[in-house]
C-alpha positions as a Markdown table, in Angstrom:
| # | Residue | x | y | z |
|---|---|---|---|---|
| 1 | Met | 25.4 | -3.1 | 6.7 |
| 2 | Lys | 22.4 | -5.4 | 8.0 |
| 3 | Lys | 20.6 | -7.3 | 5.9 |
| 4 | Leu | 17.1 | -7.1 | 5.1 |
| 5 | Glu | 15.8 | -10.6 | 7.3 |
| 6 | Glu | 17.8 | -9.0 | 10.0 |
| 7 | Ile | 16.2 | -6.0 | 10.6 |
| 8 | Arg | 13.2 | -7.5 | 10.1 |
| 9 | Asn | 13.6 | -9.9 | 12.9 |
| 10 | Asp | 14.9 | -6.7 | 14.8 |
| 11 | Asn | 11.6 | -5.1 | 14.5 |
| 12 | Ala | 10.3 | -8.1 | 15.1 |
| 13 | Arg | 11.3 | -8.8 | 18.8 |
| 14 | Leu | 9.5 | -5.0 | 19.1 |
| 15 | Leu | 6.1 | -6.8 | 19.4 |
| 16 | Asn | 4.4 | -8.3 | 22.1 |
| 17 | Lys | 5.4 | -11.9 | 22.4 |
| 18 | Met | 2.5 | -13.6 | 24.0 |
| 19 | Arg | 0.7 | -13.1 | 20.4 |
| 20 | Lys | 1.0 | -14.4 | 17.5 |
| 21 | Phe | 1.6 | -12.0 | 14.6 |
| 22 | Gln | 1.1 | -12.6 | 11.0 |
| 23 | Arg | 2.7 | -10.5 | 8.2 |
| 24 | Asn | 1.3 | -9.1 | 5.6 |
| 25 | Val | -2.7 | -10.6 | 6.5 |
| 26 | Ile | -5.8 | -8.1 | 7.1 |
| 27 | Pro | -6.8 | -9.3 | 10.4 |
| 28 | Val | -10.1 | -8.2 | 9.4 |
| 29 | Lys | -12.2 | -9.4 | 12.8 |
| 30 | Lys | -9.5 | -7.2 | 14.5 |
| 31 | Cys | -10.2 | -4.6 | 12.0 |
| 32 | Met | -13.3 | -4.5 | 12.0 |
| 33 | Lys | -14.2 | -2.8 | 15.6 |
| 34 | Asn | -12.2 | 0.5 | 14.0 |
| 35 | Gly | -15.4 | 1.3 | 11.4 |
| 36 | Lys | -15.1 | 0.8 | 7.9 |
| 37 | Lys | -13.2 | 4.0 | 6.9 |
| 38 | His | -10.5 | 3.0 | 8.9 |
| 39 | Phe | -10.5 | -0.3 | 7.7 |
| 40 | Asp | -10.1 | 0.9 | 4.1 |
| 41 | Lys | -7.5 | 3.1 | 5.0 |
| 42 | Gln | -5.7 | 0.5 | 6.8 |
| 43 | Cys | -6.3 | -2.0 | 3.7 |
| 44 | Glu | -4.9 | 0.6 | 1.1 |
| 45 | Leu | -1.9 | 1.4 | 3.0 |
| 46 | Ala | -1.3 | -2.9 | 3.1 |
| 47 | Trp | -2.1 | -2.8 | -0.4 |
| 48 | Asn | 1.1 | 0.2 | -0.9 |
| 49 | Cys | 3.1 | -1.6 | 1.1 |
| 50 | Ser | 2.7 | -5.3 | -0.4 |
| 51 | Lys | 3.4 | -3.5 | -3.9 |
| 52 | Glu | 6.5 | -2.2 | -2.6 |
| 53 | Gly | 7.3 | -5.4 | -1.3 |
| 54 | Leu | 7.6 | -4.3 | 2.7 |
| 55 | Glu | 6.9 | -6.6 | 5.4 |
| 56 | Tyr | 4.2 | -5.3 | 7.8 |
| 57 | Val | 1.6 | -6.4 | 11.0 |
| 58 | Ile | -1.4 | -5.2 | 10.9 |
| 59 | Glu | -3.0 | -4.2 | 14.9 |
| 60 | Ala | 0.8 | -4.7 | 16.1 |
| 61 | Glu | 0.7 | -5.2 | 19.4 |
| 62 | Phe | 4.3 | -3.7 | 20.8 |
| 63 | Glu | 5.7 | -5.1 | 24.2 |
| 64 | Asn | 4.5 | -2.4 | 26.1 |
| 65 | Gly | 0.9 | -3.2 | 25.5 |
| 66 | Lys | 0.0 | -0.5 | 22.8 |
| 67 | Val | -1.2 | -1.0 | 19.3 |
| 68 | Ala | -0.4 | 0.2 | 16.2 |
| 69 | Asp | -2.7 | 0.1 | 13.0 |
| 70 | Ile | 0.6 | -0.7 | 10.6 |
| 71 | Phe | 3.7 | -1.3 | 11.6 |
| 72 | Val | 6.3 | -1.9 | 8.9 |
| 73 | Leu | 9.4 | -4.0 | 9.6 |
| 74 | Asp | 12.0 | -3.2 | 6.9 |
| 75 | Leu | 13.9 | -0.2 | 7.8 |
| 76 | Ile | 15.7 | -0.1 | 10.8 |
| 77 | Gly | 13.9 | 1.0 | 13.8 |
| 78 | Gly | 10.8 | 0.3 | 12.0 |
| 79 | Leu | 8.2 | 2.8 | 10.5 |
| 80 | Val | 4.5 | 3.1 | 12.3 |
| 81 | Tyr | 1.2 | 4.2 | 10.0 |
| 82 | Glu | -1.5 | 5.4 | 12.4 |
| 83 | Val | -4.8 | 5.9 | 10.5 |
| 84 | Leu | -6.8 | 9.0 | 12.0 |
| 85 | Ser | -10.2 | 8.5 | 11.5 |
| 86 | Ser | -12.6 | 9.1 | 15.1 |
| 87 | Glu | -9.3 | 10.3 | 17.2 |
| 88 | Lys | -7.9 | 13.5 | 17.1 |
| 89 | Glu | -4.3 | 14.9 | 15.7 |
| 90 | Glu | -3.7 | 15.6 | 19.2 |
| 91 | Asp | -4.8 | 12.2 | 21.0 |
| 92 | Cys | -2.8 | 10.3 | 18.4 |
| 93 | Ile | 0.4 | 12.6 | 19.3 |
| 94 | Lys | 0.1 | 11.7 | 22.8 |
| 95 | Lys | -0.5 | 7.7 | 21.9 |
| 96 | Val | 2.0 | 7.1 | 20.0 |
| 97 | Glu | 5.2 | 8.9 | 21.8 |
| 98 | Asp | 5.0 | 5.4 | 23.9 |
| 99 | Tyr | 5.9 | 3.4 | 20.9 |
| 100 | Pro | 8.9 | 1.6 | 20.5 |
| 101 | Val | 9.4 | 3.1 | 16.7 |
| 102 | Lys | 9.7 | 7.2 | 16.7 |
| 103 | Arg | 9.2 | 7.3 | 12.4 |
| 104 | Val | 5.3 | 7.6 | 12.7 |
| 105 | Ile | 3.3 | 8.6 | 9.6 |
| 106 | Met | -0.3 | 9.9 | 10.7 |
| 107 | Val | -2.6 | 9.4 | 8.4 |
| 108 | Lys | -6.2 | 11.1 | 7.9 |
| 109 | Val | -9.1 | 9.2 | 6.7 |
C-alpha cells in the first residue's frame, strides 16, 4: 500500500511543472477573478479539507492547461472540487472531461 506522501507526490506530478503551487493556501488574487460567492465557497471547501487533514491546491493548473478550483492530493488518482456559480453544470461537465482526475465533485453556490 502506498504511503500518503507518495500519493500526494504522484498527484502533484499532474500539475503544470512551470507553475509554482502552494499546498493548503488560498491564493486570494487568483480567486478574486471568480467573484465573491465563488471565492467564499472555495474558502469553505478549503476549510473543510484542512479540518480533515487533507492537502489541496486551489486554482490548480494541470499539465494540459485546465484549471481546477480545488485539487485534493490525498486520494489515489486525486479529487477535484468544481464550484458552480455562473457556469452551467453542462459546461462544467465538458470542462472536467479533460482533467487528468476522474473523481470530480461539483458544488453549487
